[in-house]
N, C-alpha and C positions, 0 to 999 in steps of 0.2 A: 823320715817323719816318724817321730815316735807313736807307739801305741801303749798306752797304759793300761788297758782293759782287756780281758781275754774273752773273745766271741764265743759264744755258744756253738759247738761243732756237733754234726750228727756222726754216729759210727757208721763205719762203711756197710752199706745196704739199708741203712735206717733213714725212713723219711725225717726230714728236718722237722721240728716243731714249728707250729704257726708263728710267724713273725718273730717277735721276742719273747711270747708268752713263757717260755722256759727258763728266761734269764731273771733269776732271783737273787742274785747275789747282790749283797751293798757294797756301795762304792765309797772309797775316802774322798771326802771334800775337801778341798784348798780354797782359801780365800786370800788372796795375794793383791797388794797395792802395786799397781803396774803403771802409775803415774801418780803425781801430787792429788792424793784424795780421790782416787780413781781405782776401784777394786773389781778383781775379776773372781766369781763365785764359780768354780769347775768341780766336777766329780767324775774323771776317769771317764770320760766319753759320754756321759749323761747330759742332757741339755745345761747349758750355760746361763748365768745372769750377770750383767754389768750394773755396778753401782757408782754413782758420783755423789761426792759429798760437795755441797755448796757453802756459801756464807751463812745459810739460813734454815737449810732444808736439803733433803736427799732426794735423788732421782734412780728409779730401778730400771733397768732395760730387761724386759722379759721376766714373767712373774713365778714361772714354774707350773706344774700341772694341777696342784690343788692347794687349797688354803693350807692344808697340813706341811705341804712340800714347803710352801712360801716361809713358813715358820723357821725352817732351817736356815733361809737367807736372813731373814730378820735376826736371829739369833748372831750371825757373824756381824751383821751391821751395828748391832746394839754394843758389841764389843769396842767398836772404834769411834762410835759417835751416839749421842743421846737426840740429834736434832731430828725433827720430825720428816717422814716420807711422804713429801707432798705430791709427787709424781710416779706414775707408773706407766712406762711406754711398752707398747707390744709390737715387736719387730714384724710380725703377720699374724694371722688368724689362726693357727693351728692350735689345739687344744692344749697339748703338753705346753706351750709357750704361756696362755693366756687365762686359765682357769683358776690359778692361785690369786689373782689379782685382788679380790676383796680383802684378803687377809692384811694388807698394807694400810688399809684405812686411809688412800690417798686422795686430795683434793681432786686430782685430774688423772684419767686413764687414757692414753693417747696412742693413736694408730692413724694410718693412712686411709682416706677415704675409700680406696680399693679393698683394705683389709677388712674394713667396716661392711662393705657390700658383699664379701666373701663369707662373714659370719651370718650375714642374711640369707644368703643363697645356700650355704653348707654348714653352718656351725653345728646344727644339731647332729647331723649325720658324722661329722668328722669327730665329735666327742664320742659317740658310740663306738666308731671306728678305732680311735686311738686306743682307748680303754682296753679294747679287746686286743690289739696287737701288743700292748707294753703294759701288763697289769703293774708291775712293779713302780712305773713312774706316776702311778695314779694312787698312791697310799693315800688313805683318808678321802677316796672320791665321795663318800657320804657327807662331805663337810663341803661339796660344791654346791653353794646356794646363793641366788634362786634358780641358778642354771648357768646359761650361756653369760660370759664376760662381754658388757657393752661398753664401747669408749664414752667418755663426756666430750670428747674433743678429737677433731680428725684434721687431716691438711691434705693438701692435693700434691705439693711437689717439696717444698721446705717450710719449716717453722722453727723458731728458738724458744727454747724453755730457758728462763733466767733464775738461777738460784742465788738470790742476791745479784751480785756483781759477776758471778760465774756462768756463762753461757753453755748449754748443751745444744748443739744445731740437730736437727732431725731431717733427713733427707731421704727423698724416694729417688734413687739412681737408676732404676729400670726393673723390669722384669727378670726374674731367676728362679729362686727357689718356689715362689708363688708370683702372682701377679701384683701382690700387695706389698712386697717388702719394704722396709726402710732400714736405715741404719742411723747411728748417734756418732756424731763427731764433738769431740771435746777440745776446742782450738787452743786452751791454755797447756794443755797437756799433751796435745798431739796424739791422743789415743781415739780408737774407733771402736765400735760395738758393730759386728757385722751381721748379727743373727745368723741363721743358717744359710746366707750367701756363701760364706767361708766355714769349712771344716778342717780340722787338723788331726790326722790320723783317725778320722771317723768317716764312715761313708756317707756322702750326701744323699739326702732323701730325697726323690723327685717326682713323687707321686703326682704333684700339682704344678710341675716346673714347665718353664718356657726355654727349652734348650738353645734355641737360635739366639735367644736375647741375653742369656746369663753371662757369656763370655764379655761381652760389652759393658755390662753392669759391672762386673769384676774390674775392668779398665778403668770405669768411673771410681769405684772405691779405692783403687790402687793410687789414682791422681791425688787423692788427699795427703799421701805422704805419710802414714801412720808410723810413729815410732813406736807403738804397742797396739794389740789388737785383742779383743774379746771374740774367739769364733764362736758359732753357735755350738758345736760340741768340741772337744779336745782341750789340750791344754792352753793356757793362756800365751799369746805371743809376746813375747817381752823385747824384743829387739826389731829394728826395721827387716833385718835379714830374716828373722822367723815370719814376720808379715807375709815377706815375698815368697816365702817356702809356702806357708799355709795358702795363699791365692794361687801359687803355681801348682799345688798338688790338687785342690778342687778343680781347676781349670782342666788339667790332665785327665782326671777321672771323667769329667762330665765330655770332654771331646770323645776320649776313648770309648766311653759307653754309647755316645749318639752317633759316632761313625760307623760303629760296630752294628747298631741297630738298623742304620740307613741302609747299610749293604745287604743286609738280610732282608728288610722288607722290599726294597728294590727288586731283589730276585724272585719274590712271592713267596717267600717262606711263611708258614704259620707264625702265630705269636709264640706256641710251644717252642717250635723249632729254633726261632729266633733267640728264645731265652737259653736255651740250653747252648747254642753255640757263643752267645754274648757271656753267659757265664763261665764257659772254659778259656775264653779269650781274656776275662779281667780277673780272673781268680788268681793266677800267679802273681800279679802284680798289687792287687787289692784285697786279697783273701784275709788278710790278717788285720784290715782295718775295722773298727768297731761297727757293729750292725750290718755288716756287709751282706750276710745270707738273709738277713730280716729285709733290707732296703731293696735288693736287686730285681726280684720279682716286680713290685711296685714301679721301680724305676724304669725296666724294660717296657712294662705295659704302657706308661706314659710316653715314652720315647717313640714306641711303634705308633701310637695315636699320631704324635706330632709327625712323625716321618710319613704318614699316610694322610696328612693336610689337616688335622684337628687342632684348631690353636687354642681353643677353650677347653682346659683339661675337665674330662667327667667327674662327676662326683664319685668320691668312694664312701660307701656304706659298708657297715659291718658285714652283710651279706656279700656284697660284692666282694670285698677283701677276701673272704673265705672260699668263695667260689673261684677267684683267680688264683689262689693257693693250691686248691684241688688240681686245676687245670694245669698248671705250670710244675708244681712241686710234687703232686700226687703220684 
């Protein structure tokens, strides 16, 4: 599995910088057609965006973190079509995916019912948390107005958006990266947009995850039979074999992480000791994946909670983030 970005590393004996606060390097953007009129906006492991050009309008899947960041997507779209962007779809509630939505001037902003509930419950906390963790992804944070992004339309299980005669089918296939994840399926191109349910050469972020459910959700996604896929992070998956590889890698990471955490939790080890042991176990196989060092403390913390019976993820705040980092990496 390729890795096109260089993860930040601490020197021997040096404490790692908080999350991705030290990751300041710009990434090379790619905008590739992976099906007829279906594009993948990718940036070497930064958050991806999917684009569908229909008969009369455009749909964007995942909006980027700020309106200024969204303008980089709009610039690419305008190189291939002058059709208006009528729909923005949010795969889940995380700030890095949603706060750029106002830049598109869309008629509809769409997410699942559960994702909207999570914006209500924890959107403000998540916004502050994510900006602190990864400031480079929030270029132009002062352009985020009036604040949180709110959907104009939600659905519970499945909904179709018609771009003229072209269908984009939105589906909630189960809990995984969050409780509110959705995917997009473009039937006439056999292409899916997976959001952060699938990553490719990038570490899944699991701070709001449901580890027990995620594998079945991946099975449901695989059943679509995608000929190509836009994952949440990493290169576009341009063949069925690459799609299978992306799903397999994501599944392996989740399984290896959760099994290691469960073993340590069952042995009565503290969160700190569990993290240290899991880090040592996973680093040989996954240490070169994008944002591995960033994600793992959050991932182990959530997995430890779920292993100890907490189904509903605790809310991450900027204060909780930094205290956890001190506790596990200090």
